[in-house]
Structures are given as structure tokens and as C-alpha cells.
N, C-alpha and C positions, 0 to 999 in steps of 0.2 A: 678877401675868402682864403680858407686855410689849405696848404697843400700838405702832401706825406714828405717827406724829407728823403737812398739802394746798397771751422774747424782746427784750425792752429791758434786764434786766438788767448783762448784761456790757457793754453799750455803757455804762450807767449807771455802771458797776466803775474804765470805760475802760481796761482792762486792754489792750487794744488799741495802745494809745499807748505803751506800756512798751517800749522801744527794746528791752531785754536779753530780753523777751519775743516778740514782733513779729518780730524778725529771726531766730531760734531756729530751725534745719534742723528742717524735720516730723519726720526720721525720728529727731532726741534726742528731741525729745516721745512720739515714738511707743513709745516704750522703755519708757514709764509704767505700770502696770498697778494699775486701781483694783479693789478690789475692793468690791460695794455691797451688803449683808447688807438686806435687805428683802422685800417681794411678789411679787419673779419681773420675768421682764421680757417685752415683748411684740416678738419677733426681728425682724417684717415690717415697724417701723416705721421711716420713711424716715430717723428720726434714728440708725440704725444698720447706714447703707450705708459699705460697707469700701471705698470705691472711694478708691483714690491711695494705700491703705497696703501697707507691707512684709508679708514675713511674720512669725507671731507670732516673738516675742524665745523666744528655746531656753532660758532661764532657766525658763520656763514651766512647772512640773508640770501644773497644773489637767486637766480635762476636760470636755467638754461630754455631760452624764447625759442619756440618753434616756427618755421617762415620756409621761405621752397629748398626743397633740399636739405634741410634740417629740421631735427627733430632732438628732444630733448634725451632721447637714446645715443646723441652723436657726441654725449659731455661724459666724463668717466671720473676718475679720482684725481686727476693730476687736470684738466679741462674743467674747471666747476663750474663755471658762468657764462652765458652767452647771449648777447642785446644787441640789438640795432635800431638805427633812428633814420628816419630818410624823411619825416615832416619838414623839418626847415630846409633840406637840400629841394624837395617837389615846390615847396612854395615861393625857391627862386628859381628855381630854372624848369619846372615843367615835370611832369613823370618820369620816374626814370625807363620805362620802356621807348620814351620821344628819341632817347642818344644811340640806337642803333647798335650797341655795345654787350658783349657778356657780363649779366650781373645778376649776383642771387638775392632777392628778397628775405635776406636773413644776415645770419650772422656769419656765414658761408663767406670766405673772400678770392674774391674771382681775379684781384691784380697780383697777390704774392705778398706785397706788402708786408701786411697785419702778421702774414703765416712766418717771414723770414724773422722781425722783429722779435717774436713772441718767443720764437723756438731759440733765439740765441739768449734769453734768459733762462726758463725754465726745459729747455728741450732733452728729450729722454737720449743716453747713450746709442747711438744707430752706428753701428759698423758698416766697413767698407762701402763709404758713400762719397761722392765728388761728383764734379761736373765736368763729361765727357773726361772722366779721366782725372781732370782738374785738382787739388788739392785734397785727395787718395785719403781717407781714412776715416778714426772715428767720428761722428759729429755728436754734440753735447752741448746742451746749454750751460749757465754759470754756476745755475742751480736745479738740478735735475731733478729733486725731490719737492723742489715748491708748488705751490697750486696755483694755478691760472684760471683768471676769469676775463672774457674779452668786450669789450664793445665797441661797435662800428658804426662811426659816425659819417665815414668817408666813402663817396662813389665817385668814380671814374676822376681819382687823385684828388678833389675836393673836399673839406669838410665846413662845413657849414658852424657861424655862431652859436646857432639856436641846437645844434645836434650836437656840436660838444657841450655846448654847456648841461646836455640831458646825460650825457651821457657820465661827465665828472658827476653830477647831482645822483646818479646809479649807484656808481664806482663807492660813493663815500657811506650810502645807505645799505650798500651792501657788505661793509666790513672788510674791505680791502688794506694793506700795510704800505700798500706801494701802488703810485701810478706812473706810469711810463706812456710818453706821448712821443712819438717820431714824427712829428707835423708841426707848420706854424708856418706866420704869415710870412711875407714876403717881406725884407728891408723898404722902408725904413718901420724900426719897433711901436706901434704907438702906444700912446699913454698908458698906463697901465691897468685902468680903471675903464678902458674902451678897449680891451680887450679882452677876450672869450676865456683864452689859455690861462692870463694872469687874473680873471675873478675865478675862474670853478678853481685853478691852485690853488687860490689862496682861502677859498672852503676848505680844501682838503686838508690845506695845512695847517687853518685852526682844528680839524681834526687829528690831529697827530699823524696826518698821512706823507709822506715822502714822495715827492711830485719830481723827475725827472725827466728833463724834457730837449731835443735837441734844438743845437743853437743855429742851424741852417747850413746852405750848399752857396754860398753868394762870392765866396773867394776872396772880396776885398774887406779892408776897415770899415767898422762902425755899420757893418749889414749882420750883425749876431741879434738875434731874435732870443722870446722867451729868457728875456735878462730881469725878470721880476726877481727881488733879492730872495723870496721865500720858494723860487725853483730851481732846481741843482741842475745850469745849463752845461750842454756837454758838445765839447767841438770833436772832431775827428783828427786820428792820427793812425799813422803807420805801424804795421808789425814785420818779424824780420821773412816775411814770407812774400815772394815775387812772383808773377806767372809772363816771363820773356816769349816773344814769340821772332825771330831774330831775322832782319831781312840779310838776304845774300846776296851781294853785287855780280855784275856780269866779270869785275878785275878783281874778285877773289875777295874783298874786302866785307866785315861781316859788320852791319851797326843792329844795337840794342834796339828793338820795338815791342810795343805789346799787346795784344789782342786777343781772340778764342779760337786758335785756327787746331782743331782736331785730326784733320783729316792730313793723312801724309802729302808731301810737297812731290814725291816722285821724281823730285830733280831736274824738273824741269822751269829752264828761263821764260820768263815772259820780257815782251819790249816796255818800255818805261813812255811814259808820258805826262805832264804835266796840263791841268785840268785848265789851266790857261791856253796851252798850246793846240787845246781842241771844243774853241769855242762852237756853239752851233749858230746856222746862219743870224747874224742881225744882233749877235748878242757880244758884249764887251767881252775882250779877255779875263777882264779883272773879275768880272760877273763868275765867268765859265770858270775861276780858280777856286772860286769858292765850292763847286761841282753841287749846285742844286737843281732843283726840277726844271727841267725842258732849256737845260743851259751846254750840256756836252752834243758835240755832233759824234751819233753812233759809228761813224766811217773812222772817224779817228779813235777813237777809243776801243773799239771792237778787238777781244781777244789780249788787250794791252791789261796792263796795272796802271790805276789813274793817280797819280801825285796831286793833295787837294789840302786845302788848307782853311782855317777859320776864318771867317768875317768876324765874329763874335763870339764870347766865352759860350753863350747858351745857345750856341748852333744846335741845328735836331742831327747827328754823326746818322740816324735813321735814312732820313733825306739824303742823304747824300750817298748813301750805298747803295739806295734802291735809284737814284738817278744813275751810278756807273754801272749797276747789273741791270738795271734796264737798255744801257744803251751799248751792250754789249762784252763788258770790262771784265777781266777777270778778277781783279786785286783794286783794293785803295788803299793808299797807303796815307796817314791826316797828320798834316803838322801840328802838333796841340804843344803849344811851349811851355805848359803851366801840369794838363792833366794827365799827363801821356802815360804812366803807370795804371790807368783805368781801364778794365776790361772793359769788352765791348764787341758781343754779338752780333753775328753777323751772316745772312749765308753763301756770301762771296770769302774769299781768303782776304782779310784786313788787316792793319795796324795801325797802332799811333804810334809817333817819334817826335821825341823833344828838339829843340833849335840847335844842338850841337851836331844832330844826325843828319839835323836836311841840312846842313852846313855841308856836311861829310858827300850826301845823296848831289845836293847842287853841283858842288864841282864833279864828281861822274858824270853826271847829266850833261853836264855844256863841257866837258874834252872829249867824250865817247859819243863817236858817231852814231851808233846804236847801242845807246845804254838797254840793260837788264838786270831783272832781277827775281828771285824767286823767296815767296814765304816760309818760314820754314815751320813746322809743328810748335805749337805752344807746348813749354816745361813747366816743372814748377820747382822754383828754387828756394831752399830753406835757408837759416843762419843770415839772411842781410845786414849788412852792418851800414850804416847808423839806423839804427830802430829803438824808439820810436822816434818818429817825426813830425809837427803837423802837416798834414795833408792839405794840400794847397787850395782846395775846392771851400776846406772846413770857414764858416764866418768869423768875420775875427772882431773883436771890440775898438776901440772902447765903449762902455755900452754908453749909446744916445739919450737915456733916459735918466740916469742916473750914472755922471760917468764916476761919482768918487766910487760904485761898488762896480768892481772890475770884471767884468765878465768874456765869455766863458768861462766858469768854475774851474773846469777841469776837462783834460781830452781823454779819450780812448779809441781802443781800435774800431775803425770806421774805413779801409780800406783792403779791396778784394775778401769782401767776407763770404764764407759758404755757409749758407742755413737751410731751413726747410721751404717748400715754395711751393704754390699754387699749383697744380697740372695744367689747370683752363686757362692761364697765365701767357705761356707761349704757345706756338706750335707745334712745337715738339715736346708737349708735355712732361718736361722735369721734373723732379721730383724736389731738388735743392738748386738752390743759384748762388752765385756768386756776384752780391753788389757791394756797391762803396756809399758813401755818404754820414752825414751825422745821423740818419736813422739809425745804423747801425752800431755807431757805436753810444749813442743814449740807451742799448739796451743792457748793453755791456755794464756799463755804470748800475743800471737799475740791479742787478744782479746780484753787483757786489753790495748795495744796500740788502737788499736780501740776505746774504750772508752775515752782516753786521747787525741785525735787525733780528735774526737766529739766536745769537751769542747774546745781545742785550735789545728784548723784545721791549724795554721801557726806554729806550733813548729818546729824545725827543728830534724832530726832521732835521731842526738848527744842530744838535749832537753831531746825526749822523752826518750831516754836509761838512760840517767842520772838519771829524776823523778822518773823513774821503780824502778831502781839500790838503791836509794840512800831515798826511801818511806819508813818507819818503819811501 
């Protein structure tokens, strides 16, 4: 089963400072058609405003397929096509209705992922955009004048091979120039001609269509996927912006942490406790240290900030937050030695800290009789160096199928990227969200492909891939 791989980035990449692109007539850029295979689109987002765009290119053979809460009138001169596929998913998993989750039997996006990725590529300029005030500025895609056709084979974060191949087939027939996929199998990579994305992208490649795909978010060596030679495989790297939320200890020391904390802390200090020291009855301390469901004693954590650790890299952070919140905790500090800088939203105050900060915290909590702390409001810092750097979560090579072909091919911004969102995907109905992953880096490269295609419309996929990989 395949899964979906989460404003400043284009300024960071310096796209607008390249003369051959910033002086390119809009009508030339608007001839490029990008197909995005993902979880759909939220067409009402301001990022899909078609103001200033001319007629849809006559060579486009696609259509805007009607469905639940989606009609052909949801398309415009930017969002020119929309299709959805569920037969494969339902054949394997049963009716969509049986999942008791929000969904639309149409190209409308209930998850937000497809809206986020596609707006990174083609999003129109939208001013005064932020997520709770973080990353405030003008949101835009890499090629705001390009056209978008969306193909939705993904439901509840899963995408079946049959639906993916149907999406590829339609995208090729519709006449897209580029296909962008921020999804893939978990490692290990299947051999190429048993893998739906490798097969579909091979057919696209034969038709002169560039396929850009995410490498995955599995941290370790030999975990990169979508590594077929004809795919432009994209890893994730950082930008020069971060969102720290400092942890202020009772001894006046300040530890750098990361989180989404947008409510002022009022200057109040709260008592600290390790999850291991707050184990529920008959729960071993080690189990309680992971702060999972039904492991914490509510009397011990009520009104306190709880310090938790990871059992494994893939731990569900939301489960830990829920366990702390349900027990009456007012905040959570999660020690994450690798992905400490990745933002994570929560109902209660929470932050991620790295190993160095965890050691400082441990020293303080073991020497202070009544250790306290407060979590400060998150701020936006720009100009962080060094940047870019490889994101720790980004799946790495070598290529396990063809080791002499190095993969991933390239990296692009994939850490804390602000882009459009589906408001039904989150309880607070936000329109723009900050996500991290190779899912975010892939569309950055897809947009660069679109720019190259604008200037060199007759270049082959291999020529475009070579130009991107060899340009310093």
C-alpha cells in the first residue's frame, strides 16, 4: 500500500533573482500544465485564484469530474482539471463510508495534503498568510501562472496501486507536462516493474512527461523509495527559517525548543515531572516514560508539565499529548534527538527538545527540589545558518535496487513549509498549514521543472533532470 509522504522557501531558493525566469512572459509560463497525484484539492483556497490567467491551453484534454461537493464550476483557468479514483481502494478495503471519517467522494480534499503540495507548485500570490501568526507573509507557489490538474487516488492516507495507475493513465492522456507525486511505498523499495509508481512513471517518461516524486521520510540509509532511474527522486532539506518556542526553567536558564504555541504564557511557572515518575498503577516506569495512553497517573501529572521520551522514531506524538492532556497535565516536553525542529500542533502547550537540551533539563530536575518551567510563545526566526542542511527524517540511499544509480537525485525545502490547506482537515479550520516531509520538497522541484519547461519546452525529461542535478 502506498502512503502520502507534511512562504519563505521560494525566496530562500532565489528563484525570482534568476533573469531568464523573472523576465519570462506570463503567457509562456501559463502554458505549462502540472498534474498532481495526491489527496485532492480544496478549490476555494485563495491559492487557486486564476486572476490574470488567459484561456486554458487547447492541448489539454482533461476534465473537471463532478462528485460530492464538487462540480465543474469549481475549476477555473488555474485549476483546469480534477479527477478521483476509489474503485481500487474500495476493492481492497471496503466502502469509503465504512471508515467513519470525513471524506468527499470527489476530487475535493478532506486531508489537506494534496492542497498543500499543489499550492507549493502553482499557488497564486496571497498576502497576509500565516499559521496562527507564524511565518507571516505572502504565500505563493514556484510558478503562480502555471496550470494545475489534480488526480485523487488517495483516501485516508492510503493509495492503492490500481488507483495510482489509473491516475497516471489519465494524466498522460490529458496532456500534462509534469507529474508530481508526494507519495510512495514504505521501504524497502520494490523492484521497478512490480511497483505501480515505477510502472506509471515509466509510461509517462516515454511520453516526454517529467515525473518528480518524494523519496520518503524513513530517516535511515537504504530507505529511499521512488528510485527508478526515470524518476526525479527528491529528498528534503532545511531552509533558513525556524520556529523556536523557548523553555524557560525556574533557575532562569533558557533552553531552545520547537513547537506551535501561540497563546501567551502569562509568565507562570509550572511544576515539572518525568513521565517515568508518574506511572499509573501496575505500569512500569519505563512504559510510563513514553507517555502513551493509560500509562500516566492523573494525580501525579495534574497541573504539571510532563517530560516524555520516544520509544521509537515513529511514535504517535498526538497519542502522547492526549495522554498528558486527559490526565490533567498542562504541557508536554518531548525529547526527540533527531527531528526536534519539526513543528507539531497540540491543544496543550508542548515542545520538542534535542539531546543537549534534555541533558540540561535533567541536570536541573535532579538538582532542584521543586523544578519548574514555562513554555514561551513560538516566534519566527529568519536567516538561520547553516542552511540548507539535509533533514534528518529524509530517506537516504544507496539505491537498494540499482546501487550504481545514486538516489535521491536532489533535495529541496521540506522542513516547516507553509502552504494552503483543507479547512475540514483540522478542528480549528485553518486555511494554511505548516508541514514537513519529502512531500513538501517534491513539489518545489516540480515547480523548478515547470520553469525549465517554460524556457525549454522541447527538452526531454532526461535533459531537464540533468540540468537540475548539475546546476550549482
